[in-house]
C-alpha positions, 0 to 999 in steps of 0.5 A: 157836879163831881164834887157833889157825886163824890160827896154822896158816895163819900157819905154812903161809904161812911154809912156802910163802914159805920154799919159794920163797926156797929155789927161787929162791936156788938157781935152778940147773938143774944144780947136783946133776946126775949127774957126766959128765951134760950137761943137753939144753936142746932143738934148734935149728933143723934145718939142711936142705940141698935142702929137698924140695917133693914130696909124698913129700919133704914126708912124708919130712921129716914122719917125719924131724922125728917121729924127731928130735924129743925135748921137753926139760924145760919143753917149751912144748907138747911142742915140741923148740925152745921151753921155758917160762922158769921150769923149776920141776920142774928147780929143785925137782930140784936143790934136794931131790934129796938128801932121801931121807925126810921133807917135803923127799922128798915135795916132790922126789917130787911137784914135781921133774922128772927132767933129760933129758940129751944121753946119754938123747937119744942123738943118734948113734942118731937121726942113724942112724935119720934117714938110715934114713928118707931111704933109705926115701923114695928119697934114697938118697945123704941123710945126717943128722948132729948138733952138740952146742952147749954153752950159753955160760955153762954147760958142762953144758947143751947144745942138738943141732942136726941137719944133714941132706943129702938129695941128689937123690931116686931115681925108680921106673923100672919094677916087674915081677911075676915067679916066681909060680905061673901062676894067681897071675901071671895074677891080679897081672899083670891087677891091675898097672894099679892098682899103688900104685908108678907109673913116674917117681914117687919111690921110697918104702917106703910105696908099696912096702908099700902095693903088697904089701898091695894084692896080698895083699888081691887073692888073699885076696879070691880064695881064697888063705887063707894067703897073707900080705904078708910072703910078697912080696918086692922086689929093687932095681936102681939100676945100669941107669938112672942115678937110678932104681930098677928093682923086681922083686916075687917070692915069697919062696923056699920058698913053702908050697904052702898059700899057693898054693892057693884055698880054699872054705868048707865047713861053718859052726858058730856056738857060742853060750856060756852067760852064764857061759861055759858050753859048749854043750849043744844045737844046731839046724841051719838050712839050712847052719848049725849052731848050738850053744847052752847051755840055751836059744837066745836068738837067732832062727836065721834071723837068725844065718844072715843076719848070718854070710852077710851081703852074700852072703845072697841071691847065695850061696843061688843059687850053691849051688843051682847045686852050686857052692862059695863061695870064701873072701874076706877082705872077706866075712869082715871084714863078717861080723865086723863085721856081728856086732859092730854088732848090739851083743848079743854080747861077744867074737867069735872065728873059726877056720878049719880044714882039713876034711882033716886032711892039708892036701892038701884045698881046704876050710875049715870055719868055726867062730864062737864067742861069748857074749851080753851082759847083756840089760840096760844103764843110763847116766845123764848129769848136768849142774849150772850155777851162776851168780853171779847166783844161777841154779841149773840142774841136770839129769839124764838116765837111760837103761834098755835092754833088748838083743835084745828079740825075739831079732833084735838088737833094742834097746828104751830108755827114757829118762827126762829132768829139769831145774830151774832155781831162784833160790838168793838173795833177789831180793825179792817176784818170786823164786820158789823154784822157777822152772821144771823140765822133765820128759820120757819116751821110749821107742824100739825100734831094729831092726838092719835097715831097715824100708824099701821093698826094692829087692833081696832082698839084705842091705845090705852096710853098717850099717843100723837103723830106729828107732821112737820116742815121747816126751812132754815137759812144760816149767813155767815157774813163774809164767808157762806150762806147755807139753806136747809129745808125738809119735813119729817114724821114722828110719833110720841108714845107714853105707855108709862107716866114717866116714860115717852118714846118718839119714833121718826121713821122718816126725817128728810133734810137738804142742805144746800150751800147757796154761796160762798166768798173767795175768802171762805174758799180760802178757808175750805183749802185750808180745811178740807173736812169743813168744806165737806161737811157744808156741801149740798147734800141730802140727810135721810135719817130714822130716829129713836128717843127714849125720855124717862122723867120722874117729875110726875111722880108724886111726893118725888123729892129729887128730879131724874130726867134721862133721854137717849137719842139714836139716829141712822142716816142713809141706810133705808136709802141705801137699800133702795139704792141697791134695789134699783141695781146700783153698786153700793160700792160706788164711791159717791151714791147720789139721791136726786143729783145730790149725794146723800149722808150716811151716819149713825149717831147717839146722843145721851143726856142725864139729869139729877136735881137734889132739892134739899129743901124748898130754898136749897137745890143742887142741880147736875147734868152729864151729857155725851154723844158720838157720831160716825160717818161712813160710805158716801162721806168720812165727814158728818154733815155740819148741822149734825156734829157736835158744839158746846159753849153758851148760856145753856152749856159751858158759860165761861165760853160762847158757842163753838168757842172751844174744841175740838180737842186741843186745837187752839183757834187763831184768835186773829181770824174772825172765822175761827168759830166755824170749824170748832164742831166735832164728832165726840161730845162730852159735858158735865154741869153742876149748879148750886141753886139757893133763894136770895129774898122773895122770888129772886134766887141765886146759883153757883155753877161748875161747867166742863166739856169739850168736843173731839174728832173721831179721825184726823183731819186731812193733811193740807197741802203746802204745810209741812209734812203731816200738818193737819187743819185742826191739830190735836182735835182727834180724841186721844184718851190720854189727852183727854183730861187736860182737853176738857175745858172748865169754867165756873161762875155765878147767876141771878134768876127771877121767877115770875112764877109762869117764867124764869129770867136768868142772868149768869156770868161765866169765869174761865178756869181752864182753856183745852189748849195750850196758852202762853200762861203755863199751869192749870189755870191757863186763860191768859187775861182774867177778862178774856174768861168772862162771859155774861148771858142773859136767858129765859128759864133754867140751863138745864 
């Protein structure tokens, strides 16, 4: 069997060598190209006459570059100018294009790249498109031309050089609005002060489109339901003032009469289909809303009414009582659709406005809304597995079960179970244990799609807002050391006044940490590190929290994604005021709540992410994060659960969780408990990850991770040690020492995208440990295998 296996391996190796020899001996990228075709090898630097420096001119050049750009075979990161020097795909194409079946055809199908020709790039058409782009941005005398530059040694290869003569741009002289119906003319004239097209600005079609859309939005928000942007036209005259354009906006000829009439909202009907799409068979009237449903109405009528009327809930009632009808408004309609979608209990939502008068001469539209309820239950599971070359393994899982529309008002009830394990897989001697630690947690939360908040007015908020009540419990067991139980609850409010911005306010969060048991071995550790023992003591954590999140992912046509989140936490301040209100002294050394001390600290944590999407196959994702926690009053040590740590599948991937820091502290590798005290008061972390497509749904990544945690205060001096020696030497933050105390790792990984989830495998490679080792120099990893970290996870790290 061994000889047979060796023979197979030997044959495969020979085949690979033979394939490489074939490719290297036929290193031609043009040998078997179709007759008459010339291989496109990219662009030269664009020749631009009078390069613009204005904002509009820069935008014009960006549009022009995008229109002219075409990546050649073997492009470097999608560049039109730079190529990777080893065109394996073209070599394979020319070597195996003649094979129509068999192994050679398989090699061709899998590894060959289809050549890109000058004819398929079509520079003539691209030049004409580029000239039109210049005209669109006011360069009416501009022109784009090109030259085909053959390769000096091979006339079947060529580059393209584009030549751009821009000329001077035309400016806007005036913009007038003419020949509208009288009421529309008055509206347009009044709104002209906010025009997107300014006199003296450079002419460009982007501003013209923006102005046409602005006028359309104003009219549709004032009841002109049938108005559309394409009903507006421009006339331009360049002869009145030299180098300037006089513009007139007019309605198109034959403007429909329906577009010139205001419309009011008549009857509103809500059609709620059955779970299998069954048509409604019953109905109910609630105020002026008619609700049609199948068999049983599972949503409270008053909530449907509030969601349909959205931000006009209160004011619309007052106007109706006065006998006035409600004008159609595009903004109100969009807000209603957004509100129904935000609730999260409806599937597709279809709206339709129908004229009440079938002769189309009336001014009233009836609104019909049709939808169906989502399935009442949903479930989600997150998996994470980390392995390390020192035999530490750490898998974890989070399972969430949710119930929608609990009370018929869009409420969501979730139950979440979490668990993680860390054990030793190798034989580490008598100190090794099969199960080093585990963590189990459960939480339940109830979310209402509205605010339980002191009402400042009776109207609904005209932006997404919700209230969440949560209780939770978590038990952490460090085998042979300690067992700690944390439980508590919180109330939080989520508000999203803008599409890209979210505010989370937690006015009340109370957690109680209980050190349920500890071993003699842990007690001996606590004697060496008093700060660790203090951070794990029984204590209340009464906190208030505010989180701001910015995310531009929802912006249409946004190419690059920006995400930023900052959280501010304060613990013990309100409790101290209550403590003082009862007549007790704030100067008391230890203040208690229900017989246990409460934590006092302020904490700030911030994370910034930016992703450059070069094209659909290449992206560069970056992250930088930092935080600081300052303890005072009752304790100079922050609770263990609030301290910072780094490392792991979503952090510095060359190191496991809590395996580095604080600062230059070097843990005792002979002791398995060293990870316990590797936390800090300051956190810094930076990551960069280049993501690229390999084949189909399989993607690759190359990454670089850096970071560490530090202490704000030195640990106490340990009795029995040398004078001045502390439990975690070099752990305090010092600016001069910080650069060399930043851990650095690199690595690579694979991601398989199923569409609904991403499976990720990463291999981290340590470059620099933040503490001194036996190896000198910046690369101080003692053994290469000790610097390897393998991670299996679901989803991207950031």
